[in-house]
C-alpha positions, -999 to 999 in steps of 0.1 A, spaced: -351 -241 10 -389 -246 17 -386 -219 34 -371 -200 10 -398 -208 -14 -433 -198 10 -412 -169 15 -413 -156 -16 -436 -174 -34 -420 -203 -49 -450 -231 -37 -463 -248 -12 -461 -276 5 -499 -285 -8 -496 -280 -47 -519 -295 -61 -540 -306 -37 -573 -290 -37 -587 -258 -13 -606 -264 13 -641 -255 15 -651 -237 45 -688 -232 30 -708 -247 5 -744 -248 -2 -767 -248 -35 -782 -223 -49 -809 -227 -83 -791 -263 -90 -755 -248 -87 -731 -257 -57 -717 -229 -43 -682 -232 -29 -662 -213 -3 -626 -217 -10 -613 -184 13 -577 -171 5 -554 -159 32 -543 -127 31 -520 -118 64 -542 -120 88 -578 -117 71 -594 -137 47 -603 -128 10 -634 -141 -9 -628 -165 -30 -650 -197 -48 -660 -221 -69 -693 -224 -91 -702 -256 -98 -730 -273 -119 -732 -308 -133 -743 -298 -172 -748 -335 -199 -729 -359 -173 -700 -332 -171 -688 -311 -138 -688 -274 -150 -670 -252 -126 -665 -218 -125 -635 -198 -102 -642 -162 -85 -621 -138 -62 -629 -109 -51 -604 -82 -40 -631 -79 -1 -613 -88 25 -623 -94 63 -612 -100 98 -637 -125 104 -641 -161 89 -680 -167 90 -682 -131 81 -664 -137 45 -681 -172 38 -712 -153 46 -699 -127 20 -684 -154 -5 -715 -178 -7 -739 -142 -13 -714 -131 -41 -717 -164 -59 -752 -163 -57 -756 -129 -75 -729 -144 -100 -757 -170 -106 -783 -141 -106 -761 -121 -130 -753 -144 -158 -769 -179 -153 -765 -205 -180 -743 -178 -198 -714 -184 -168 -702 -220 -179 -706 -202 -218 
């Protein structure tokens, strides 16, 4: 039965598990984590931006439509996209 759930998007064996981090970096006081999504034989841009504000860890998740066959290229582009989001939105990111 679990095979059919996976086939039709009904769940996974790791329900509630945190996504795996494929790469991360610090940028202007924020932490950017690449949490790539698999789509067929390709990797899709997905990441998390985190910052501790007043003792509370704030997070912002992002996903983009871009897909890559090379995992390292996707990680590099995801981190670059995270830097772009921080540069454009800054403190308003968590507002």
